[in-house]
C-alpha angles and dihedrals in degrees: 000000000000123000125186124194102201099196105018096159088070087073108052092185127088120256114208105243114230114235090230091065103090096185121030113183119190116195110189089207138358125197115243099244129111097239095053095044092048091048090050093050098046108135091358117138094186131041128190114197134169106184105345105115119237106208134186090259091055094047092049090058098045104064095163093059111111107158136035119191112196108211091214142054095249116071101185088120091073126076095223095188092055091045091055091048090054095044094247118149116219124201131176133193107247124197098004094126102039095115094041095049094042092054091047090053090051090051090050091047093057092041092056097041092050095037091236096166090061098038092048087056094046090051088065101035111031109018097080090056096046120121088215138047091257139038119227120201124130121023115268114224135199121230095211109101094014120126117244117200110206117198106195126037101206128111094296096044089050092049091051092048092049092055094042091050090053088057092054099258124146111239127213118182108206121230118227114282113264093008106148095216131041118228123225110275094025134094127216112276095239092047092054090050092052100042104040123103088194130024121200123187124216102154130127115250114249137132093282095051099039107116091359085153105054139137096303094047094048091048091051095050119103114272106263094018121149130226127203122192120186096147117067129334099228091062083084128056097229094204090057091047092049091051091049092053096043094050092047093239089122118056094212147310139229112205124184091168136045134191093256119037120227090026125221114266090243095050107149095232092050089052095046113112099212123154094221107037120116120189119181126180102252095284103127089107096046107087111131089257091054093049092049093047091049094050090049092047092052091051091049091051092049094051092046092053092048090052090053095248106095117194133204089028113177123206 
């Protein structure tokens, strides 16, 4: 049985190879074009992918393919309808990075509230010339007592809320946008937007969540509010975010994801000189615990498929 891992360098942690896999092909990287992906998957029955998209055109040309294991929680890289039509089972690895992402969000939360990007810079550039023992610039805020709006109530959203509650924050879980009724334990989408001091995103990317934070949402956020995105870049309309930061309506942002990854060198947010903007290269999930959990989860999914009882199947 042949297995191909299309972008194996995205998981710098060893996966124990099952003995029943007779040919295991690791491709450190694969270009996102139909011809190269099809060539890579020729004669493969199993594909592991992290972010390489598997499209209907690819599936149509890979008739031997029977199983796709997404080495991630999000599975927006797979056309699920086409996979069903071609009899291909798709599994993901849910919850593997809850601790890693939650701790990353906490780090970003403190960095934004205390304006650490700016003060870290001033410590190197302005402190030695100061007339006083300290340098004052932007206000420094406490997180205790602040309201955290959590969009997404899965393992990661819950882990973030648990840590934020321990720090004395008020938690609001946002209901789905445009949902006519509000479930118990949730708050109306628009209310969370308007009342949160900090918004953190932990939603899957789909057609209902794409650009869920756009011009209207940014305008309705509290002046000086922060936004943290460690889920998927397209959840945010980047033009709206850029405007909010440039006008000063938003107090800052911490982005671990962008709409295009990797981004162009001239990406507007990368070029923005803002004192409270953090951009990290999609590594919130990648603590050593997260890497180990992901490698283990991939192995579990492979064995379950081989045994004829696939787990974590997405549809």
